[in-house]
VOGU-3710 file (C-alpha; in Angstrom, 3 decimals, decimal comma):
1> mkrrffglll> -41,689/15,293/-13,453  -43,085/13,892/-10,230  -44,277/10,308/-10,222  -46,506/9,050/-7,465  -45,338/5,803/-5,896  -48,681/4,103/-6,130  -48,823/4,847/-9,833  -45,892/2,550/-10,301  -47,682/-0,469/-8,937  -48,986/-1,183/-12,426
11> ipivivlfcs> -45,495/-2,414/-13,255  -43,268/-4,526/-10,981  -41,104/-1,722/-9,667  -41,965/-1,492/-6,011  -42,891/-4,671/-4,211  -41,814/-3,585/-0,765  -44,465/-1,303/0,676  -45,180/-3,258/3,823  -41,804/-4,319/5,177  -40,004/-2,764/8,109
21> wgflvhrtvn> -38,633/0,646/7,394  -34,912/0,632/7,120  -35,649/-2,443/5,073  -38,087/-0,618/2,818  -35,632/1,943/1,547  -32,837/-0,595/1,033  -35,136/-2,804/-1,014  -36,483/0,122/-2,978  -33,101/1,521/-4,027  -31,761/-1,882/-5,091
31> qlaiyklpks> -34,830/-2,341/-7,247  -34,681/1,123/-8,769  -30,996/0,640/-9,597  -31,845/-2,206/-11,967  -33,790/0,146/-14,225  -30,740/2,387/-14,629  -28,470/-0,346/-16,005  -27,518/-0,672/-19,675  -29,045/-3,381/-21,851  -25,789/-5,350/-21,745
41> iqpffyrhmd> -26,354/-6,391/-18,127  -29,871/-5,275/-17,260  -31,573/-8,553/-18,292  -29,415/-10,545/-15,855  -30,203/-8,222/-12,960  -33,877/-8,072/-13,896  -34,253/-11,858/-13,922  -32,820/-11,905/-10,401  -34,655/-8,866/-9,096  -36,442/-10,817/-6,361
51> ylvenstrpd> -33,141/-11,983/-4,901  -31,501/-8,559/-5,092  -34,476/-6,878/-3,430  -35,032/-9,461/-0,715  -31,348/-9,748/0,189  -30,627/-6,017/0,156  -31,257/-6,122/3,915  -28,981/-9,090/4,637  -26,058/-7,025/6,008  -28,358/-5,668/8,720
61> trrntdsmea> -29,543/-9,113/9,778  -25,938/-10,336/9,677  -25,165/-8,050/12,622  -26,871/-10,625/14,837  -24,314/-13,312/14,009  -21,175/-11,445/12,927  -19,502/-9,255/15,543  -17,456/-7,536/12,824  -20,465/-6,438/10,782  -21,709/-3,317/12,562
71> trhfidlevy> -18,827/-0,944/11,797  -19,017/-1,719/8,082  -22,209/0,362/7,955  -20,914/3,735/9,130  -17,936/5,987/9,724  -17,753/8,276/12,760  -15,892/11,061/11,017  -15,361/13,253/14,078  -13,051/10,592/15,535  -10,650/10,989/12,641
81> gdsaawkmpa> -10,022/14,677/13,163  -11,161/18,065/11,916  -12,602/18,009/8,376  -11,962/14,267/8,190  -14,472/13,833/5,359  -12,182/15,958/3,196  -8,818/14,862/4,598  -9,016/11,107/5,128  -7,131/8,939/2,612  -9,349/7,419/-0,048
91> kwedavkifs> -7,574/4,066/0,129  -7,745/1,608/3,010  -4,008/0,921/3,120  -3,220/4,616/3,532  -5,889/5,059/6,203  -4,491/2,138/8,215  -1,032/3,742/8,214  -2,435/6,935/9,729  -5,199/5,733/12,069  -4,432/2,017/12,632
101> edtllkygye> -6,680/-0,867/11,663  -8,023/-1,219/15,214  -9,285/2,372/15,212  -10,969/1,997/11,832  -12,630/-1,258/12,867  -13,907/0,380/16,061  -15,213/3,701/14,714  -16,386/2,662/11,277  -14,880/2,189/7,849  -17,900/2,148/5,562
111> pyhiitiknk> -16,374/3,776/2,422  -13,414/1,394/2,533  -15,649/-1,639/2,918  -17,718/-0,532/-0,072  -14,589/-0,685/-2,222  -13,772/-4,137/-0,834  -17,210/-5,437/-1,795  -16,986/-3,757/-5,197  -13,711/-5,602/-5,845  -15,278/-8,899/-4,784
121> ltqafrmrnk> -18,160/-8,246/-7,162  -15,672/-7,569/-9,961  -13,991/-10,899/-9,279  -17,356/-12,663/-9,233  -18,172/-11,170/-12,655  -14,741/-12,216/-13,914  -15,362/-15,805/-12,795  -18,938/-15,640/-14,114  -20,140/-17,079/-10,808  -23,846/-16,280/-10,693
131> dsilfyaadl> -24,315/-16,912/-6,979  -21,355/-14,739/-6,022  -22,416/-11,962/-8,401  -25,846/-11,795/-6,807  -24,498/-12,067/-3,268  -22,029/-9,197/-3,598  -24,355/-7,062/-5,731  -27,056/-7,223/-3,055  -24,582/-6,437/-0,271  -22,984/-3,610/-2,215
141> ghyigdanvp> -26,367/-1,975/-2,693  -26,970/-2,038/1,043  -23,697/-0,394/2,020  -24,052/2,297/-0,644  -27,550/3,003/0,644  -26,166/3,446/4,152  -23,503/5,839/2,868  -26,283/8,154/1,728  -27,735/8,416/5,245  -26,220/11,451/7,024
151> lhttlnydgq> -26,473/9,822/10,450  -24,163/7,034/9,273  -21,299/9,547/9,148  -21,312/10,977/12,671  -20,698/10,030/16,306  -24,069/11,610/17,078  -25,711/8,907/14,995  -28,989/8,837/16,941  -29,071/12,377/18,278  -28,026/10,921/21,630
161> ltdqkglhsl> -25,441/13,669/22,169  -27,905/16,517/21,544  -30,979/15,271/23,411  -32,548/14,086/20,153  -32,460/10,346/20,752  -34,460/8,425/18,184  -33,493/10,742/15,345  -31,830/7,966/13,366  -35,001/5,938/13,028  -37,031/9,085/12,397
171> wesmvpeiel> -34,886/10,154/9,432  -34,194/6,858/7,698  -37,285/4,868/8,611  -40,294/6,712/9,959  -40,324/9,623/7,519  -39,960/7,378/4,429  -42,711/5,131/5,796  -45,072/8,071/5,827  -43,898/9,944/2,740  -42,705/7,348/0,231
181> dqyslysrhn> -45,891/7,353/-1,817  -45,312/11,089/-2,348  -41,686/10,765/-3,422  -40,509/11,267/-6,965  -38,743/8,123/-8,145  -38,016/9,498/-11,583  -34,380/10,009/-12,527  -32,698/10,635/-15,860  -29,604/8,853/-14,610  -28,092/6,012/-16,612
191> atyladpeaa> -25,423/3,812/-15,063  -22,038/5,441/-15,569  -18,569/3,911/-15,409  -16,619/5,130/-12,385  -12,972/5,674/-13,287  -12,259/6,336/-9,606  -14,688/4,425/-7,331  -12,924/5,634/-4,184  -13,457/9,251/-5,166  -17,099/8,516/-5,999
201> iwkvirwsyt> -17,934/7,008/-2,624  -16,040/9,671/-0,688  -17,972/12,346/-2,553  -21,159/10,772/-1,205  -19,729/10,502/2,306  -18,791/14,183/2,279  -22,235/15,238/1,127  -23,959/13,008/3,685  -21,847/14,500/6,445  -22,626/18,008/5,218
211> ltkdvfeqet> -26,328/17,205/5,588  -25,996/16,280/9,276  -26,219/19,929/10,330  -29,663/20,262/8,772  -30,759/16,882/10,146  -30,227/18,116/13,708  -31,321/21,725/13,230  -34,626/20,896/11,565  -35,546/18,535/14,392  -34,935/21,369/16,850
221> aaskdftdst> -36,938/23,804/14,737  -39,877/21,425/14,342  -39,892/20,739/18,085  -40,883/24,339/18,835  -44,409/23,606/17,641  -44,822/20,483/19,793  -45,081/19,541/23,429  -43,578/16,319/24,768  -47,017/14,711/24,673  -47,530/15,557/20,974
231> kyrtqvrngr> -43,920/14,998/19,934  -43,430/11,553/21,475  -45,341/8,353/21,942  -44,565/5,331/24,090  -44,995/1,708/23,110  -44,322/-1,592/24,849  -42,066/-3,847/22,799  -40,814/-7,164/24,102  -41,734/-6,136/27,603  -39,914/-2,808/27,380
241> tvksytsafa> -41,376/0,680/27,175  -39,972/2,388/24,103  -40,207/6,119/23,397  -40,406/7,292/19,778  -41,583/10,231/17,695  -45,235/10,604/16,741  -46,456/10,504/13,157  -47,514/14,144/13,436  -44,008/15,173/14,387  -42,501/13,022/11,614
251> kayskrlgkt> -44,669/14,827/9,062  -43,683/18,239/10,416  -40,017/17,252/10,393  -40,281/15,912/6,863  -41,814/19,184/5,695  -38,866/21,107/7,101  -36,368/18,761/5,459  -37,950/19,321/2,064  -36,706/16,937/-0,628  -33,596/15,794/1,212
261> ineqllsssn> -34,587/12,199/1,962  -36,127/11,737/-1,484  -32,926/13,032/-3,084  -30,731/10,757/-0,968  -32,873/7,799/-1,958  -32,342/8,589/-5,638  -28,645/9,215/-5,055  -28,412/5,736/-3,561  -30,059/3,993/-6,487  -27,989/5,960/-9,010
271> liadfwytaw> -24,701/5,090/-7,336  -25,649/1,448/-6,857  -26,220/1,177/-10,598  -22,878/2,903/-11,243  -20,995/0,517/-8,966  -22,666/-2,596/-10,389  -21,871/-1,456/-13,913  -18,297/-0,467/-13,033  -17,610/-3,855/-11,455  -18,840/-5,566/-14,621
281> vdagkpdlsd> -16,712/-3,363/-16,902  -13,638/-3,868/-14,722  -14,190/-7,611/-15,018  -13,878/-7,357/-18,799  -17,589/-7,120/-19,643  -18,333/-10,854/-19,417  -21,379/-12,259/-21,157  -24,074/-12,925/-18,565  -26,801/-14,078/-20,920  -26,402/-17,775/-20,170
291> lsstpfmked> -26,222/-17,435/-16,375  -29,973/-17,151/-15,786  -32,018/-20,320/-15,489  -35,017/-18,649/-17,116  -34,854/-16,976/-20,532  -35,332/-13,252/-21,048  -38,651/-12,939/-22,873  -40,165/-10,213/-25,029  -42,610/-9,452/-22,238  -39,666/-8,821/-19,896
301> kkilkigrah> -38,213/-6,335/-22,351  -41,547/-4,549/-22,534  -41,811/-4,312/-18,750  -38,257/-3,002/-18,469  -38,948/-0,386/-21,104  -42,046/0,814/-19,246  -40,219/0,729/-15,935  -37,265/2,685/-17,245  -39,591/5,419/-18,468  -40,996/5,814/-14,965
311> v> -37,809/5,719/-12,909
//
């Protein structure tokens, strides 16, 4: 059943309509993930929803101060050989033996970093350290969201190799900005324990990479109905002239993509919930009820129940 985004504003599910666009989706999927958690940990995450939503974008801002941050967000699979998405080792140690750490740090190691952050979250749960739990949970949500973006799995990450420069922003930012209120945010998914987290994240990486073909081809197909003057617009930002796609082209491109971006958004929120829950289980299912400074009230339970029915 399709749920309109604006219809959800009656309950505190989406509080992020007017932020910048890569930011919007990251904040949305972290928030949606909370509603997929079991009652054993959902109250803790709900009480700290503001933090988890606001800080879902922190890894992106960290790029400005941490020179090691950028390659944690992607993996250029073509560098690692033919059919790398299906052949690369699932574990970091094995990948280092084959490709070297320097190569992985240069061309991206996103799925391996996700496991690292998951393990840190597990340790934070084990120590019952509230600040660390929230820190790593927010970061983990971001990296999992990135793994669901096809253009985070390829050397041609911005269409720069196929004369489609600007495609990255078009797919992950501009289209959601225009279409999000039309997306279905409903999912029957409940957080599931991942017996093999490495296999789970590599499954997502493989699917994202499979989608790259359509990402490029649909841009080419949509372009046939546009001229340069209707396909692109120019803006002056910080004294520089920047060329980007028009809203009309973004809508035409979105129509050709169908439900792909919507489905990847839901895939992100589902897997975030799975990873949060798995980290908690692996930590021994610690009691989190006394870690929140504010009590969980009956009204909170009511809101969560309504929210869960909608997402």
